[in-house]
C-alpha positions as CSV (number, residue, x, y, z in Angstrom):
1,F,-3.4,0.0,-17.2
2,S,-1.5,-3.2,-17.8
3,G,0.7,-2.9,-14.7
4,S,3.6,-4.5,-16.5
5,G,6.7,-3.2,-14.8
6,S,4.8,0.0,-13.8
7,T,6.2,2.0,-11.0
8,F,4.0,2.9,-8.1
9,A,4.3,6.5,-9.1
10,D,2.6,5.6,-12.4
11,L,-0.6,4.8,-10.4
12,G,-0.7,8.3,-8.9
13,N,0.3,10.1,-5.7
14,Y,-0.7,8.1,-2.6
15,N,0.3,8.3,1.0
16,L,1.8,4.9,1.6
17,L,1.6,4.7,5.3
18,G,-0.7,7.5,6.2
19,D,-4.5,7.9,5.9
20,G,-4.4,6.2,2.5
21,G,-5.9,9.0,0.6
22,K,-4.4,10.7,-2.4
23,T,-3.2,13.4,-0.1
24,A,0.5,13.3,0.0
25,P,3.0,12.7,-2.8
26,I,5.1,9.5,-2.5
27,D,8.8,10.0,-1.6
28,N,11.8,8.9,-3.7
29,A,12.0,5.5,-2.0
30,E,8.5,4.6,-3.1
31,A,8.9,6.1,-6.6
32,R,11.4,3.4,-7.5
33,L,9.2,0.5,-6.4
34,R,7.8,-1.7,-9.1
35,I,5.2,-4.4,-9.2
36,A,7.1,-7.6,-8.6
37,S,4.2,-10.0,-9.0
38,Y,0.4,-10.1,-9.3
39,W,-1.9,-11.8,-6.9
40,N,-5.6,-12.6,-6.6
41,H,-7.5,-11.4,-3.5
42,N,-11.3,-11.8,-3.3
43,G,-11.8,-11.2,-7.0
44,S,-9.4,-8.2,-7.2
45,T,-6.0,-8.3,-8.9
46,M,-3.3,-7.0,-6.5
47,G,0.2,-5.9,-7.2
48,L,3.0,-6.8,-4.8
49,L,5.6,-4.1,-4.3
50,V,8.9,-5.3,-2.9
51,D,11.8,-3.3,-1.3
52,G,14.2,-5.6,0.6
53,N,12.0,-7.3,3.1
54,R,9.3,-4.6,2.9
55,R,6.0,-5.7,1.2
56,I,3.1,-3.5,0.0
57,M,0.0,-5.0,-1.6
58,I,-1.9,-2.5,-3.8
59,Y,-5.1,-2.9,-5.9
60,V,-4.4,-3.1,-9.6
61,K,-7.8,-4.2,-10.8
62,V,-10.7,-3.6,-8.4
63,R,-13.5,-6.2,-8.2
64,E,-17.1,-5.2,-8.6
65,G,-18.7,-4.1,-5.4
66,L,-15.6,-2.1,-4.2
67,S,-16.2,0.9,-6.5
68,G,-16.2,4.1,-4.5
69,L,-14.2,2.4,-1.7
70,V,-10.9,1.7,-3.4
71,E,-9.3,2.4,-6.8
72,P,-6.2,1.2,-8.6
73,G,-3.1,2.1,-6.5
74,T,-4.9,1.9,-3.1
75,I,-2.9,0.1,-0.5
76,L,-4.5,-2.9,1.3
77,F,-1.4,-4.1,3.2
78,H,2.0,-2.8,4.1
79,G,4.6,-4.6,6.2
80,V,7.5,-6.9,6.1
81,S,8.4,-10.5,5.1
82,E,10.5,-12.3,7.7
83,D,11.1,-16.0,8.5
84,G,8.4,-17.2,6.0
85,K,5.8,-14.9,7.3
86,Y,4.3,-11.5,6.6
87,R,3.4,-9.0,9.3
88,G,2.2,-5.5,9.2
89,K,-0.9,-3.4,8.8
90,A,-4.0,-4.1,6.7
91,R,-6.7,-1.5,6.0
92,C,-10.5,-1.6,6.3
93,F,-12.5,0.5,3.9
94,S,-16.0,1.9,4.8
95,P,-18.2,4.2,2.7
96,G,-17.7,7.9,3.5
97,L,-14.9,7.2,6.0
98,P,-11.1,7.2,5.7
99,P,-9.4,3.7,5.9
100,I,-8.6,2.4,9.3
101,Q,-5.6,0.1,9.9
102,Y,-5.3,-3.0,12.0
103,S,-2.4,-5.5,12.6
104,V,-2.2,-8.7,10.6
105,S,0.3,-11.5,10.3
106,G,0.5,-14.9,8.7
107,P,2.5,-17.4,6.7
108,I,3.7,-17.6,3.1
109,L,2.1,-20.7,1.8
110,G,3.3,-23.5,-0.6
111,N,6.7,-22.2,-1.8
112,G,5.3,-18.7,-2.3
113,S,2.0,-19.6,-4.0
114,G,-0.1,-17.9,-1.4
115,V,-0.1,-15.7,1.7
116,L,-2.7,-15.9,4.5
117,L,-2.9,-13.0,6.9
118,T,-5.2,-12.9,9.9
119,G,-6.0,-10.2,12.4
120,K,-8.7,-8.4,14.3
121,A,-10.5,-6.0,12.0
122,P,-12.6,-3.1,13.2
123,I,-16.1,-2.7,11.8
124,R,-17.4,0.9,12.0
125,N,-20.6,2.7,12.4
126,P,-21.4,5.5,9.9
127,D,-20.0,8.1,12.3
128,G,-16.7,6.3,12.4
129,S,-16.9,4.8,15.8
130,I,-16.0,1.1,16.3
131,K,-19.1,-1.1,16.2
132,K,-17.3,-4.4,16.7
133,I,-14.1,-6.2,16.1
134,I,-14.1,-9.3,13.9
135,D,-11.6,-12.1,13.0
136,D,-10.4,-11.3,9.5
137,R,-8.6,-13.3,6.9
138,L,-6.8,-11.9,3.9
139,E,-6.0,-14.6,1.4
140,F,-3.7,-13.9,-1.5
141,S,-2.9,-16.4,-4.3
142,Y,0.0,-15.9,-6.7
143,R,-1.1,-15.2,-10.2
144,S,2.0,-14.1,-12.3
145,R,5.0,-11.9,-12.8
146,P,4.9,-8.8,-14.9
147,N,5.6,-9.4,-18.6
C-alpha cells in the first residue's frame, strides 16, 4: 500500500468514531476522504484525512511493537482544527481489549510542521478496568504530501 491519493475506503471498512474495530462500514462522507499528508508518530507513518476543519489521523505503516494492536487504517485521533490548534479524541490500545478514547488538544507547530496533542490517557488492567490515568503526549511531525 503506497497510500498515494488512496481513499480511506481503500484501507477497509472501519468505524470512524465508534469502537474502532472493523465492525461498521464507513458512510459516504468518509468514503470520499483522501490522505492529505503523511506524518511521523513514534516510528509509525500516519495519514491525515481532512474534511473542512475535521481531522483524522490513521495508521498507514505501523511500527514494530504495535502488531496485534493496530493495523493500517486504524484511527489514532479524530477531531477538529480551529484557531491553530487540534482538539478531539485520541485512542489507547491494549492487548485483548477494544480501544478506549480520551480527550486531547494542542497546537499546530512551526507553520504546520508538527502537531503536539496532550491529554489524560487511561491505562487499563487486563480486565479492562482503569488502572491509572497518565499525562500523555502525541507528537506528529510532517513528512510529505501524497505523490
